C-alpha atoms as one frame of an Amber mdcrd trajectory, in Angstrom:
protein
  85.198  44.281  91.489  88.378  46.239  90.840  88.959  48.968  93.594  88.805
  52.493  92.168  91.748  54.673  92.531  90.855  58.304  93.447  91.848  61.160
  90.924  94.093  63.492  93.115  93.897  67.236  92.105  96.914  68.971  90.730
  96.909  72.446  92.019  98.516  74.844  89.369  99.983  78.248  89.719  98.187
  81.459  90.051  99.527  84.163  87.776  97.726  87.136  86.182  94.360  85.905
  87.457  94.662  82.407  85.709  95.890  78.961  86.711  98.666  78.111  84.360
 100.659  74.820  84.329 104.425  75.123  85.027 106.493  75.269  81.856 108.762
  72.844  83.684 106.168  70.196  83.879 107.202  69.299  87.470 104.883  68.470
  90.329 105.359  67.279  93.989 102.994  65.590  96.461 101.148  67.401  99.113
 101.032  64.956 102.028  98.486  64.477 104.675  99.392  64.083 108.283  99.661
  60.241 107.909 101.986  60.377 104.916  99.365  59.731 102.335  99.037  61.899
  99.186  96.193  64.582  99.431  96.932  66.349  96.064  99.732  67.344  93.854
 101.384  70.868  93.706 103.243  72.414  90.778 106.924  72.931  91.139 107.431
  76.508  89.621 110.483  77.395  87.435 112.449  80.565  86.872 110.427  81.265
  83.785 107.105  80.951  85.831 108.450  83.500  88.286 109.419  85.920  85.488
 105.848  85.609  84.139 104.424  86.342  87.613 106.754  89.535  88.082 105.575
  90.713  84.517 101.908  90.173  85.603 102.518  92.104  88.808 104.117  95.001
  87.142 101.386  95.370  84.666  98.716  95.158  87.016 100.176  97.480  89.824
  99.674 100.994  88.345  96.018 100.616  87.876  95.628  99.060  91.295  97.604
 101.735  92.999  95.575 104.512  91.120  92.208 103.047  92.287  90.753 104.825
  95.416  91.766 103.681  98.837  87.998 103.029  99.619  87.717 100.711  96.635
  90.949  98.713  97.657  89.504  98.297 101.205  86.189  97.070  99.670  87.939
  94.510  97.563  89.961  93.169 100.430  86.665  92.941 102.397  85.171  90.917
  99.526  88.019  88.527  99.877  87.247  87.978 103.595  83.597  87.473 102.764
  84.369  84.690 100.174  86.858  83.058 102.711  84.184  83.019 105.326  81.790
  81.167 102.762  84.608  78.358 102.326  85.787  78.496 105.901  84.900  74.825
 106.497  86.860  73.756 103.467  89.940  75.684 104.405  89.906  74.371 108.001
  89.514  70.743 106.679  92.451  71.185 104.481  94.484  72.619 107.238  93.533
  69.756 109.566  94.261  67.147 106.878  97.884  68.192 106.704  98.307  68.184
 110.521  97.889  71.946 111.260  96.894  72.444 114.910  94.075  74.721 115.660
  92.846  74.684 112.121  89.490  76.508 112.591  91.172  79.188 114.761  93.747
  79.654 112.161  91.133  80.153 109.490  89.159  82.584 111.660  92.262  84.574
 112.401  93.209  84.739 108.604  89.781  86.134 107.640  89.995  88.588 110.386
  93.292  89.634 109.160  91.933  90.346 105.790  89.080  92.512 107.306  91.598
  94.434 109.515  93.797  95.481 106.636  90.649  96.236 104.498  89.841  98.776
 107.181  93.296 100.405 106.967  93.223 100.857 103.109  91.667 104.480 103.397
  93.174 105.325 106.745  97.107 104.593 106.448  97.579 107.789 104.277  96.346
 109.903 107.271  98.413 107.961 109.831 101.690 107.849 107.841 101.323 111.257
 106.040 101.393 114.675 107.394 101.321 118.411 106.711 104.850 119.659 107.529
 105.560 122.975 109.114 107.948 125.133 107.000 109.315 128.631 107.236 108.304
 130.050 104.008 105.190 130.706 101.856 104.786 127.076 100.957 102.531 123.977
 101.780 104.657 120.944 102.375 102.825 117.615 102.349 104.185 114.088 102.981
 102.163 111.191 101.593 102.798 107.557 101.390 102.856 105.697  98.048 103.183
 102.080  97.201 106.651 100.812  96.276 105.423  98.905  93.254 106.003  95.104
  93.134 106.619  93.279  96.317 108.194  89.723  96.501 107.037  87.827  99.469
 108.236  84.383 100.974 105.461  83.094 103.170 106.070  80.770 106.016 105.487
  76.908 105.812 103.522  77.270 109.088 100.934  78.778 109.643 100.393  78.551
 105.890  97.093  80.320 105.642  97.498  82.865 108.424 101.096  83.503 107.555
  99.987  84.179 103.889  97.274  86.586 104.998  99.440  88.415 107.536 102.092
  89.255 104.924 100.033  89.717 101.637  97.198  91.566 102.957  99.049  94.690
 104.104 101.035  94.835 100.883  97.979  94.760  98.707  96.335  97.080 101.124
  99.126  99.752 100.213  98.410  99.498  96.632 101.086  97.129  95.613 101.079
  94.052  93.386 102.754  90.884  94.883 104.572  87.679  93.872 104.233  85.232
  96.561 106.136  81.940  97.197 103.717  79.943  99.127 104.190  77.381 101.828
 106.421  74.724 100.420 105.242  71.829 102.705 101.481  72.850 102.782 100.486
  74.786  99.663  97.037  73.044  99.587  95.116  75.602 101.490  96.930  78.579
  99.970  95.973  77.444  96.429  92.397  77.131  97.593  92.693  80.665  98.662
  93.903  81.480  95.062  90.731  80.107  93.713  88.892  82.441  96.109  91.046
  85.320  94.906  90.360  84.501  91.205  86.597  84.796  91.784  86.613  87.851
  93.991  86.883  91.537  92.812  90.641  91.555  93.013  92.160  92.492  89.562
  94.116  89.968  87.711  97.866  90.132  88.464  97.640  91.929  91.759  98.358
  88.629  93.586 100.549  85.957  91.919 101.162  82.833  93.731 103.876  80.327
  92.982 104.475  76.947  94.636 107.708  74.828  94.661 110.999  75.181  96.205
 111.925  78.232  98.093 115.659  77.527  97.758 115.340  77.414  94.048 112.844
  80.405  93.597 113.855  82.667  96.332 117.311  83.896  95.005 115.679  84.547
  91.566 112.911  86.419  93.294 115.496  88.604  95.064 117.627  89.253  91.991
 114.904  90.229  89.669 115.494  93.792  88.682 111.666  94.506  88.378 110.994
  93.592  92.135 111.003  96.609  94.358 110.823  95.023  97.728 111.229  91.604
  99.286 109.765  90.132 102.362 112.056  87.363 103.712 109.814  86.260 106.646
 109.083  82.849 105.349 112.487  82.119 103.911 114.673  79.469 105.548 117.760
  81.089 107.137 120.345  80.128 104.384 117.942  81.136 101.632 117.186  84.399
 103.371 120.881  85.347 103.589 121.513  84.651  99.820 118.295  86.646  98.967
 119.451  89.574 100.924 122.844  89.484  99.402 121.178  89.489  95.764 118.870
  92.307  96.740 121.729  94.505  97.541 122.727  94.538  93.798 119.899  96.991
  92.892 119.175  98.433  96.562 115.996  96.681  97.060 114.204  97.348 100.273
 114.306  94.128 102.540 111.678  93.195 105.085 113.194  91.146 107.582 111.373
  88.324 109.488 109.133  89.202 112.558 111.743  87.463 114.962 112.668  83.738
 115.478 109.113  82.860 116.672 106.716  85.394 115.339 103.339  85.784 117.096
 101.082  85.187 114.121  97.949  85.704 116.089  98.660  89.158 117.391 102.242
  90.368 116.622 101.835  90.036 112.835  98.894  92.486 112.693 100.084  95.977
 112.694  99.511  99.166 110.600 103.217  99.499 110.064 103.172  96.237 108.140
 101.347  98.432 105.388 104.123 101.089 105.447 106.757  98.426 105.196 105.836
  98.361 101.392 105.409 102.136 100.980 107.412 105.062 100.253 107.035 108.605
 101.650 106.959 111.287  99.078 107.190 115.002  99.997 105.662 117.625  97.933
 106.181 121.445  97.968 103.514 123.862  96.675 103.364 127.477  96.938 100.769
 129.220  98.914 100.395 132.111  96.295  99.823 135.779  97.040
């Protein structure tokens, strides 16, 4: 009897709530710890990145205008669905050789819950009523910057993704994410969770492939307002920062040479990293 060859899944991109194939037609293997092929990932192109930015720009205004309470509920729903597939996420991390897979999944779920709680609180922490010498009210309120490009780390693939994406989405931004290059398997499973959650299409867009190829195009795109370089290789990060200067993008730098993803990456100020402060004057009247 002829031995059957297993059909390995090809994980596609996640753009505008759908799973398109790359126009490039390129793929690369996702390897297990023993070197065998677990699945295939799409190698995204410049056009795929443009499509993702366009989707993010289209989705962001409606997401930002929704109530902070609703955004928090949506983020919490993502955590609920991750909890239901926690065993699968842990198995995929373990298969690629990640240490402490179960602990990483638990921490990633908790991270979504933590930022869900900040959605309707960050305005009160970052905003203020300013004292002025005159018949005016003077308010400072935080607002999302718009579209955020995020380069997530190769390791930890899942917790690094949650630590960088959740605060940007919590703030009311839409994001274009370059996922872990070496271990996109668990991230694309998370994309399937996002697609069936309450998150509106286009708020989170995920590309797989070469960070060296896609990173500079992300940083140089004129419709991206902020870039997070935390997961970019050092040489790619330097080039991205140079390109971001062309249109004075905000640049979020890495959390240090060895970030503490369990604790150090959890901070309310990660939310304000992708927000702007707007000051409004209003006369008090007679």
